[in-house]
Each structure stands twice: as C-alpha cells, then as structure tokens.
C-alpha positions in Angstrom: 10.0 -25.3 -17.9 9.2 -21.6 -17.3 5.5 -22.3 -17.8 5.4 -24.2 -14.5 7.3 -21.6 -12.6 4.6 -19.0 -12.8 1.9 -21.0 -10.9 4.4 -22.2 -8.3 5.7 -18.7 -7.7 2.1 -17.4 -7.5 1.2 -19.9 -4.8 4.4 -19.4 -2.8 4.0 -15.6 -2.9 0.3 -15.8 -2.0 1.2 -18.0 1.0 4.0 -15.7 2.1 1.8 -12.7 1.9 -1.0 -14.2 3.9 1.5 -15.6 6.5 3.2 -12.2 6.7 0.0 -10.3 7.2 -1.1 -12.7 10.0 2.3 -12.7 11.6 2.7 -8.9 11.7 -1.0 -8.5 12.9 -0.2 -10.8 15.8 3.0 -8.9 16.6 1.1 -5.6 16.6 -1.6 -7.0 18.9 1.0 -8.4 21.3 2.8 -5.0 21.4 -0.5 -3.3 22.2 -1.2 -5.8 25.0 2.3 -5.2 26.4 1.7 -1.5 26.5 -1.7 -1.9 28.2 -3.8 -1.0 25.2 -6.8 -3.0 24.3 -6.3 -4.4 20.8 -10.0 -4.5 20.0 -10.5 -0.7 20.5 -9.4 0.2 17.0 -12.0 -2.1 15.3 -15.0 -0.9 17.3 -14.9 2.7 16.2 -17.9 3.5 14.1 -17.5 4.9 10.6 -20.7 6.9 10.0 -19.9 7.8 6.4 -18.7 4.5 5.1 -22.0 3.6 3.3 -22.1 7.1 1.8 -18.6 6.7 0.5 -19.3 3.3 -1.1 -22.6 4.5 -2.4 -21.1 7.5 -4.1 -18.2 5.5 -5.4 -20.5 2.9 -7.0 -22.7 5.7 -8.5 -19.6 7.3 -9.9 -18.5 4.0 -11.4 -21.9 3.4 -12.9 -22.0 6.9 -14.4 -18.5 6.4 -15.7 -19.6 3.2 -17.5 -22.6 4.9 -19.0 -20.6 7.9 -20.2 -18.0 5.6 -21.6 -20.6 3.6 -23.4 -22.2 6.6 -25.1 -18.8 8.1 -25.9 -17.5 4.9 -27.5 -20.6 4.4 -29.5 -20.6 8.1 -30.5 -17.0 8.2 -31.5 -16.3 4.8 -33.0 -19.8 3.7 -34.0 -21.0 0.1 -33.9 -18.3 -1.5 -36.1 -14.8 -1.2 -34.6 -11.6 -2.8 -35.9 -9.0 -4.1 -33.5 -7.1 -0.8 -33.1 -10.2 1.0 -32.1 -11.1 -1.6 -29.5 -8.0 -0.9 -27.5 -8.9 2.8 -27.5 -12.5 2.0 -26.4 -11.2 -0.2 -23.5 -8.9 2.7 -22.5 -11.9 5.0 -22.6 -13.9 2.7 -20.4 -11.2 2.4 -17.8 -10.5 6.2 -17.9 -14.2 7.1 -17.4 -14.6 4.6 -14.6 -11.5 6.0 -12.8 -12.5 9.6 -13.3 -16.1 9.3 -12.2 -15.2 7.0 -9.3 -12.8 9.6 -8.2 -15.5 12.3 -8.5 -17.8 10.2 -6.3 -15.1 9.9 -3.6 -14.4 13.7 -3.8 -18.1 14.4 -3.4 -18.2 12.1 -0.4 -15.2 13.9 1.1 -16.9 17.3 0.6 -20.1 16.1 2.3 -18.2 14.6 5.2 -16.1 17.7 5.7 -19.2 20.0 5.7 -21.0 17.8 8.2 -17.9 17.6 10.5 -17.4 21.4 10.3 -21.0 21.9 11.2 -20.7 19.5 14.2 -17.5 20.9 15.6 
C-alpha cells in the first residue's frame, strides 16, 4: 500500500508547486499593473556577465571532476571495494562543489573589478 503512495504524492506535490508558482506570478503581475508598473520591465534588463558566470561555473565543475578523478585513482587505485566507492563518490561531489564555487567566486571578482572601473 505504501509503495503506491509515493508516486501519487509526487505527482500531487508537483502539480501543486507548478500551480502555486503560476498563481503567485499572476498575482505579482496584477499587483504591478495596479500600481502602474510595467510587469515586463524586470525581464528586459540585460545581464552582461551571465555567460561569464556560467562559463566559469562549468570550467570549475570540469576541473573538479578532473581533480577528483586523479585523486581517487591516486588514493584508492584501480581496484576499490564497496566501502571505498562511497568515499570516492563523496570525493567527486566535494571536488565538484568546491571548484564550482571557486568558479563563481572568480566570476564575482571579475564582475566587481569591472563595475568598480566603470563607476
């Protein structure tokens, strides 16, 4: 009986989340119209550093995967038992997170330097 509740709950929660997002987005737009604000203004603002941010994030994730690969092969070797596999997976996720974060920090530093030079 409990095996069927998980998919049903998943679909109900997914529907409720999508409905809620659409409902509150519509309420927000209606409130903006009532106050005399154009609801499309927010979406038209350019984001000049978006591609830099995503590029450095992906480079950081790639470097994290490479570092994790070499670290796992260097520490555990080619033959791993089941206990070491869990540690290797943790190392992969840790390196991906750390290097992805470094990529975003580098993106922030570049953006801040450019904005300080402009203004």
